[in-house]
N, C-alpha and C positions, 0 to 999 in steps of 0.2 A: 619543966617549962621555964625558959628565961626570955629576956627581952628579944634577943636575936632570933630565937626559935619562934617566938610569937609573930614577929614581923615576917619571917620566912613563911610561916603558915598562912598569913594574910596574902602574901605574894602567890602562894599555891592556890588559894581561893580565887584570886583574880585570874590566874592562868586557867583554872577550870571554868570560870565565867566565859572566857574566850572560847574554850573548847566546846562547852555545852551550847553556846550560841551558834558556833560553827556547825555543830551536829544538828541543831534544830532547824537551821535554814539552808545549809549547803546542799543537802539532797533535794529539797523542794525547789531551790533556785536552779539547781542543775537540771531537774526535771523540766522546768519551764524554758530553759535556754538551750539545752543539749539538742543536737540535730537528731539523735536517736534515743529512745527511752532507756536502753541498757547503759547509756553513758551518764545517767543521772548522778551517780555517785562518784564520778571522776573528780569533782572538786574535793570530796572527802578523801579520795585516794591520793589526790595531789598533795594534800596537807601532810599526810603521813609519809608519802614518798619523799617529799621535801625534807621531812624530819630525818629519814634514814640517810639521805644524801648529805645532810648537814652534820650528822653525828660525828664523823671523823674530823671535820673542820672545827667543830665546837671543842672537841678534845684538845686539838692543837692550840686553839685560842685560850682555853682555860689553863693549859700548862704554861703558855707564854705570858698571859696577862693576869691570870688569877680569876677567882670566882666572880667578884663583884663587877669588874669591868666587862667581863664577857656576858654576865646576866644583864647588865645595862644595855649593851649592844643588842642583845636579843629583844629587848622591849622596844628599842627604837625600830627594829625591823618589824615588830608586831604592829606598831602604829602605821608604818608605811604600807604594809601588806593589807591591813584593814581598809585603808583609804583606797587602795587599788581595787579591792573587792567591791567597794561602793561604786567606784567608777565603772567597773565591768557590768554591774547590775544596771546602772543608769543607761549605759550605752548598749546593753544587751549583747555583750561581747563574751561568748562562752570561753574561747581560748585564754583571754585575759583573766577571767575568773579562775581557771585552773592554774595559770601561771602565778597569780597572786597568792593562792592557797599554798602552792609549792614554796614560794618565797617565805611565807609565814612559818614554814617548817624549821627555819633557823631558830626562831623563837621557841618553838615547841621542843626542839632538841636541847636547848638551853634549860628551859623550865623543868624538863623531866629530870634534871640533875638536882633540883631542889631537895629531893628526898635523900640523895647521897650527901649533899652539903649539910643536911640536918645532923647526920651522924658525926660531923666534924665539930659541931657546936656544943657537944656535951661530952662527958666522960665515956670511955669505951663501953663500960658496963651498962650504959643507958641508951645505946644506939638503937635498939629495937623500939623503945618507946619514942625516941626522937623522930625516927622515920614515920611511925604511926601518927604522932601528933601533927607533924607537918602535912602529911597526906590528909589528916582530918580537916585541914583548912579548906579542902575541896567542898565541904558543906556550904561554904559561902557561894561557890559556883552553882550549887544546886538551887540555892535560894534566888540568886540574881539572874543566872543565865537564861532559863526558860522565860522568866517574866520580862527580862530585857528584850528577848526576841519578840514577845507578844506586844509589848508597849511600843517598841521602836519599829516594828514591822511596817506600819503605815504612816510613820512620821514624815516621810518624804513622798512625793508623787509616785516614784517608782517603788513598788513593794520590796521590802527587805533591805533597801539601800541604807535606811536609817539604822537598822540593826548593826550593819558593818561599821558605820561611822561612830556608833556608840562604843564600839570596841577600841577606838582610838583613845577615848577618854579613860577606859578601863586600864589600858596599857600605860597611860600617862601616870595614873595613880600608883600602879605597881612600880614604875620607874622611880618615883619619889620614895617609895618604901625601901626598895632594895638598895638604894643609894645610901641609906643610913645604917646598913648592916656591915659590920667589920668582920669579914671572913678571915679565918687563919690562913696563912700562906700555905700553898700546896707544896709537897716535897719536890725539890728541883724546879720550883716556879721560876720562870724567866729563861729556862733552858729550852732549846728547840730540839734537843735529842731525847730519846726514850731511855728511861732507867729501869733496872730490874730485869726480870725474866722476859724472854721473847713472848709475844702475844700467843703464838701457837702453843706454847707450853702451858700458859694459863688456861686457855680454853679447852684443853684436853682433860682437865680434871673432872671426875664424875660430879663433884659438888657444883662446879661451874656449869656443866652441861645441863643438869637438872634445874638449877636456878634460872638459867636462860629459858629452858622449856616452859617452866611455870609462868615466868613473866610474859614471854612472847605468845604462847598459846592461850594463856588466860586473857591477855589483852586482845589478841586476835579474834577470839570467839566473841568476847564482849563487843568489840568493834563491829564484827560481822552482823550481829543482831541489832545493836544500837543504831548503826548507820541506816539500816533498812526500816527501822520502826516507823519514822514519820511517813515514809512512802507506803509501807504496808497498811498503816492506819488510814491513810488517805484512800487507798484502794478499797478499804472496808467502809468508806463513807463516814469515818469519824472526823470531827472538826479539828483544826490545827490546835485549838486550845486544849483538846484532850491529849493530843500527841505531846504538847509542851508539858502537860501535867505528868504524863508517864515518864518523860525524860527527867523531869525535876525529881520525882521519887526514885528513879533509877540512880541518879547521882547521889541522892541521900543514902541509898543502899550501898553505893560504892565507898562513901567516905565516913558515914556515921560509925560503922564498926571500928574505925581506926582508933577510937578512944580506948578500945579494949584489946585490939589485935596484938599490940606489943606485949601486953601482959600475958596473953595466951601463948605467944611464941616463947616468952621467957619461961613459962611454966611447963608447956607440953612439947616445945620444940617446933622449928619451922616446918619440918616434914609433916607432922601430924596436922598442923593448921592448913597446909596445902592440900592434904587429902580431903579435909572437910570442904575446902573451896571447890575441889573437883566434884564432889558429891552435889553441892549446891548448883553447879552448872548443869548437871544432868537433870536435876529437879526442874530447873528453868525450862529446859527443852520439853520436858513432859507437860508442864503447864501450858507452854506455847502451843503444843500440839492438841490441847484439849478444847480450844475454842478461839474465837477472834473478837469477842466483846472487849470493851475497854478494860474491864476488870482482869481479863486474861492477860492482856498486854501489861497491865500495871503489876500484877503479881509476878509474872515472868521476869520483867525487867528489874524489879526490886531484888528478887532472888539472884538474878544474874549479877547485880551490883555487889551484893555481899560475897558471892563466890569469887568475883574478880578481886575484891579487897584481900581475901585470905590468900589467894594465889600470888598476887602482885607484891604484897608486903612480905609474905613468906619467902618468895623468890628473891626479892631485893635483899632481905636480911641474910639469906643463905649465900648470896653472891658476895657480900662483904667479907665472908670468911675465906674466899678463894684467892685473894690478892694481897700483896704487901702495900704499905703506904705509898711507896714511890711508883707503884704500878696502877694506881687507882684511876687516873684519867683514861688510860688505854682500856682497862678492864671494864670500866663503866660505859665507855663508848661502845665496846663490843656487845654488852648487854642491851643497850638501847638501840643499837643498829639492828640487832635481831628482832627486837620488839617492833620497831617501825617497819622493817621489811615485811614482817608477818602481817602487820596492820594494813600495809599497802595492798597486799594480796586480798585480804578479807574485805577491805573497803571497796575495792574494785569488784570483787566477786559478789558482794551483797547486792549491788545494783543489778547485776546480770541475773542473779538467782531470784530476787524478789519480783523483778519485772517479767521474768520468763517462767520460772518454776513455781513461784509463789512463796508465801511465808512458811508454809509447812515443809516444803522441800528444803528450804534454807536451814530450818531447824534440824531436820533429819541429817543433813550434810554435816552439821557441826558435831555429830556424835563420833565421827572418825578421828578428828584431832583430839577430842576428849579421851578416846580410847588410847591413843598414842601417849598422851600425857599420863594417864593411869599407869601405863607400862613403864614410863620413865621414873615415876615416883616409886614403884615397886622395885625397880632396878637399884635405885639409890639406897632404899631401905636394906636390901640384901647386901649391897656393897658395904654399908656401914656396919652391918652385923658381922660380916666376915672380918673386917678390920678390927672390930672389938674383940672377936674371938682370937685373932692372931696376936693381939696385944696382951692377951692373957686375962 
């Protein structure tokens, strides 16, 4: 840990404060404003769809302007988007709410690169730990996000408008922090042309395919269940405070293991850690299917968070082995585009599934992508074994 890494971890925590607050309120606000119940999670889907659409633009901006300037622009967008969300809630304008969350996607696409930037602030031999430590900053979001949603929910006459306005201040603090970090220049920074291999050649590598599958499906399944949790708990007559508590501990489960995940990857390898993450996701589904009391939601979401951590950090670490330094902006964009595209589908699908089929049907449906991910991990293990045998 060094000063730059610490500040970046704090920025990650404030980014997660934004995300957790969005997750805690967007579905409920959507349910109140949407013309049809199945459209309740459209604001959540809009956020991740905006992130997917912004990912290529962010890659170009980072290559042209560098890390710090682009991260600063992302935080300015975060402030504007949060203010627009507050206006949408105050005027009860559902399309504006969805549009504002899509606009916020530019911030999300930027902040998701904090984990890759972390690897550039340390020696190459420490990149696993650097990625883990920066993602561990998400614990700050676990502590602040749900409580911010509870405290600020009724701060203004229109419920939840205060929560969105509070995020303007959160982004302002993050802007002040990221402005003090001196990031190393990216290879070919300032150039508008792409260097290195064509993207199609990078993404065809087995290691890249499985890294993307772990990040995208791990995040997609987590998003599917997390986005629907406040709605599902409301359907089960649990109070908003209980849903906020479940989300708080879910985010703790997502980021607390980061203190050791880097060590585990260093010792056992990314593939082994991702297999454990997959197993934890399956355990989460089994717990969720066993009941709908608050403790069932709590145990399932904590387990889901730890499983996501192992898949996401393992996949991110694996992805860093698939590209050269001059290819990083395009390769990282490809990873995050796939992540956000998958999250868009699951965020939209969660609203439809939880309001039509219910909590149990949604959990059963998540077993299919988990099975596909298991097949991808087995395929990479076999591929690596063949390569090792061929190498003698």
